[in-house]
C-alpha positions as CSV (number, residue, x, y, z in Angstrom):
1,M,14.9,-27.5,-32.1
2,I,13.5,-24.5,-30.6
3,K,13.0,-25.0,-27.0
4,S,9.4,-22.3,-26.1
5,P,9.0,-21.9,-22.7
6,K,5.4,-24.0,-23.1
7,L,7.3,-26.7,-24.1
8,A,10.1,-26.5,-21.2
9,I,7.3,-26.5,-18.6
10,V,5.2,-29.7,-19.3
11,Q,8.3,-31.3,-19.8
12,S,9.0,-30.2,-16.2
13,L,5.5,-31.2,-15.3
14,D,5.8,-34.5,-16.8
15,A,9.7,-34.6,-14.9
16,M,7.8,-35.0,-11.4
17,D,5.6,-37.7,-9.7
18,H,1.7,-37.4,-9.0
19,V,2.2,-35.3,-5.2
20,Q,4.6,-32.8,-6.8
21,M,1.8,-31.8,-9.3
22,E,-1.0,-31.4,-6.8
23,E,1.2,-29.4,-4.8
24,V,2.3,-27.0,-8.1
25,L,-1.7,-27.0,-8.8
26,T,-2.7,-26.0,-5.5
27,Y,0.1,-23.8,-5.4
28,I,-0.8,-22.2,-8.8
29,K,-4.5,-22.6,-7.1
30,G,-3.4,-20.3,-4.5
31,L,-1.6,-17.3,-6.9
32,L,-5.6,-17.1,-8.7
33,N,-7.5,-17.2,-5.7
34,H,-7.3,-14.0,-4.6
35,P,-10.1,-13.6,-2.6
36,K,-11.3,-9.7,-4.8
37,R,-11.5,-6.3,-2.6
38,T,-15.1,-5.9,-1.1
39,E,-17.3,-3.2,-0.1
40,N,-16.6,-4.3,3.2
41,Y,-13.1,-3.7,2.2
42,N,-13.0,0.1,0.7
43,N,-15.3,1.0,3.2
44,F,-13.0,-0.3,6.1
45,K,-10.5,1.2,4.2
46,R,-12.6,4.7,4.0
47,E,-13.0,4.8,7.5
48,A,-8.9,3.9,8.5
49,M,-7.8,7.2,5.9
50,K,-10.3,9.4,8.2
51,E,-9.2,8.6,11.5
52,I,-6.0,9.2,9.9
53,R,-7.0,12.6,8.5
54,Q,-8.2,13.4,11.1
55,A,-4.7,12.3,13.7
56,L,-2.7,14.3,11.7
57,R,-4.3,17.4,11.6
58,K,-5.4,17.5,16.0
59,E,-0.9,17.2,16.4
60,K,-1.1,19.2,13.8
61,K,-3.5,22.3,15.7
62,Q,-1.7,21.2,18.8
63,K,2.1,22.4,16.9
64,A,0.8,24.9,16.2
65,A,-1.0,26.2,19.3
66,A,2.4,25.7,21.3
């Protein structure tokens, strides 16, 4: 008999009790429900990168002047 990965998973789930199944289900839901990167996140990232660039340019000018 050839065992497929799906069959192995089902057999593993059958061997679990109710509490273990709920923990596995909660874990899987947590993996699937990652928050999407929102426009707010993208704006924050854009501003952070802008500030980093400015700081690097300022540092570079200070080193060149010294």
